[in-house]
C-alpha positions in Angstrom: -7.1 -65.7 27.7 -6.5 -66.5 24.0 -8.3 -64.2 21.6 -11.2 -65.6 19.7 -11.4 -65.4 15.9 -13.1 -67.1 13.0 -12.3 -70.5 11.7 -8.8 -70.9 10.3 -7.6 -67.4 11.1 -4.0 -66.8 12.2 -2.6 -64.4 14.8 0.8 -63.6 16.2 2.1 -65.4 19.2 5.3 -64.9 21.2 7.1 -67.7 19.3 5.4 -67.6 15.9 2.0 -67.8 14.2 -0.8 -68.9 16.4 -3.7 -70.7 14.6 -7.3 -70.9 15.7 -10.1 -73.2 14.8 -13.6 -72.7 16.3 -12.2 -69.8 18.3 -9.7 -72.0 20.1 -5.9 -72.1 19.6 -4.7 -75.3 17.8 -1.1 -74.9 17.0 1.9 -72.5 17.2 4.3 -72.4 14.3 7.6 -71.1 15.6 9.9 -69.1 13.4 12.7 -71.3 12.3 16.1 -70.4 10.7 17.6 -73.2 8.7 20.2 -73.7 6.0 23.2 -71.6 5.3 24.2 -68.4 3.6 27.3 -66.4 2.7 28.1 -62.7 2.1 31.2 -60.7 1.2 31.5 -57.2 2.6 30.4 -54.9 -0.2 30.4 -51.2 -0.8 30.0 -48.9 2.2 30.9 -51.9 4.4 27.6 -53.6 3.9 26.8 -57.3 4.1 23.7 -59.1 2.8 21.3 -61.3 4.7 20.5 -64.6 2.9 17.0 -64.3 1.4 15.6 -67.2 3.4 16.8 -65.7 6.7 15.6 -62.3 5.6 12.1 -63.7 5.0 11.9 -65.3 8.4 13.1 -62.2 10.2 10.5 -60.0 8.5 7.7 -62.5 9.2 8.8 -62.7 12.9 9.0 -58.9 13.2 5.7 -57.9 11.8 7.4 -57.0 8.5 9.9 -54.7 10.2 13.4 -54.8 8.6 15.3 -55.3 11.8 18.0 -57.8 12.5 18.8 -58.5 16.2 22.4 -59.3 16.7 24.2 -60.5 19.9 27.4 -62.2 20.9 27.1 -66.0 21.2 27.6 -67.0 24.8 29.9 -70.0 24.0 31.1 -69.8 20.4 33.3 -67.3 18.8 30.6 -65.8 16.6 27.4 -63.7 16.6 23.8 -64.8 16.8 21.0 -63.3 14.7 17.2 -63.4 15.2 14.0 -61.4 14.7 12.0 -59.3 17.2 9.6 -62.2 18.0 12.2 -63.9 20.1 12.1 -61.1 22.7 8.9 -62.5 24.2 10.7 -65.8 25.0 14.0 -64.5 26.5 12.6 -64.5 30.0 11.4 -68.1 29.5 14.9 -69.0 28.2 16.4 -67.5 31.3 14.1 -69.6 33.5 15.1 -72.8 31.6 18.8 -72.1 31.9 18.4 -71.3 35.6 16.5 -74.6 36.2 19.1 -76.6 34.3 21.9 -75.0 36.3 20.1 -75.7 39.6 19.5 -79.4 38.7 23.1 -79.8 37.7 24.4 -78.1 40.8 26.0 -75.3 38.9 26.0 -71.6 39.8 23.9 -69.4 37.7 24.2 -65.6 37.6 20.8 -64.5 36.3 21.7 -60.8 36.2 24.7 -61.5 34.0 23.0 -63.9 31.7 20.0 -61.5 31.4 22.4 -58.7 30.4 23.9 -61.0 27.7 20.5 -62.0 26.3 19.0 -58.5 26.3 22.2 -56.7 25.3 21.6 -57.3 21.6 21.8 -54.7 18.9 19.0 -53.9 16.5 20.4 -53.5 13.0 18.2 -52.2 10.1 18.5 -53.8 6.7 17.0 -52.7 3.3 14.7 -54.6 1.0 17.7 -56.3 -0.6 18.9 -57.5 2.8 21.9 -55.1 3.0 23.0 -54.1 6.5 26.0 -52.6 8.3 27.2 -54.2 11.5 28.4 -51.8 14.2 32.2 -51.9 14.5 32.1 -53.2 18.1 29.9 -56.1 17.0 32.3 -56.9 14.2 35.1 -57.0 16.8 33.1 -59.1 19.3 32.4 -61.7 16.6 35.9 -61.7 15.3 34.5 -60.9 11.9 36.3 -59.7 8.7 35.2 -59.3 5.1 33.3 -62.6 4.8 30.3 -63.8 6.7 28.9 -67.3 6.9 25.3 -67.8 8.2 24.3 -71.1 9.8 20.7 -71.8 10.7 20.2 -72.9 14.3 16.4 -73.1 14.8 15.2 -70.2 16.9 18.3 -68.2 15.8 21.2 -68.3 13.4 24.9 -67.9 13.9 27.1 -65.5 12.0 30.7 -66.6 11.5 34.1 -65.5 10.3 34.9 -68.6 8.2 38.3 -68.9 9.8 36.7 -69.0 13.2 34.3 -71.7 12.0 37.1 -73.8 10.5 38.7 -73.8 14.0 35.7 -75.6 15.5 35.6 -79.3 16.2 34.5 -82.2 14.0 30.8 -81.8 14.9 30.9 -78.7 12.7 32.1 -80.5 9.6 28.9 -80.1 7.6 28.8 -76.4 8.2 32.5 -76.1 7.3 31.9 -77.9 4.0 29.0 -75.7 3.2 31.0 -72.6 4.0 34.0 -73.7 1.8 31.6 -74.3 -1.1 30.0 -70.9 -0.7 33.3 -69.2 -0.4 34.4 -70.8 -3.7 31.2 -69.8 -5.5 31.5 -66.2 -4.2 35.1 -66.0 -5.4 34.3 -67.0 -9.0 32.6 -63.8 -10.2 35.0 -61.7 -8.2 38.0 -62.8 -10.4 39.3 -60.0 -12.6 37.2 -57.2 -11.0 38.8 -56.8 -7.6 37.1 -57.2 -4.2 33.5 -58.0 -4.5 30.8 -58.2 -1.8 27.3 -59.4 -1.4 25.9 -55.9 -1.9 26.1 -53.3 -4.6 
């Protein structure tokens, strides 16, 4: 049963913020990752989360500075999300299993569950600086540059070269990535390798 509260109050739900009017739930605002971002590897091997993504992660994780990172199941990149998504992973499994059944495709729930719940929790500081575990860097084919692409309930984390190898449906993301790479290279001229963190 949904908790009762005063007019216009807001509480946490599994997917976002749950609003109440007259003691009854009226809407659920999911946590959405949109837009793009870019980071160079900085000192101590740290990258920087884009501010807009950082804000959503903290909102979705009850202000905890924790980035959840996993290997994308189809693309050569990583996915990132906040802790709120955990409550919906079982629902996601059910949907994927239903789609596979309707399409007559096999579905290994145990394997897919291990993929979804095998993410890493990576802490970041107030400036968004974080260090990816070496094995996650290897899984994602990452190097010294990261491109972040909003994807709704999660975002993807790319090595730009891997992104550029994608098909034409990714042209908008590729263009954004090239522009951000060029912007990041400008202040780096004349002072060696520079990253998104200090």
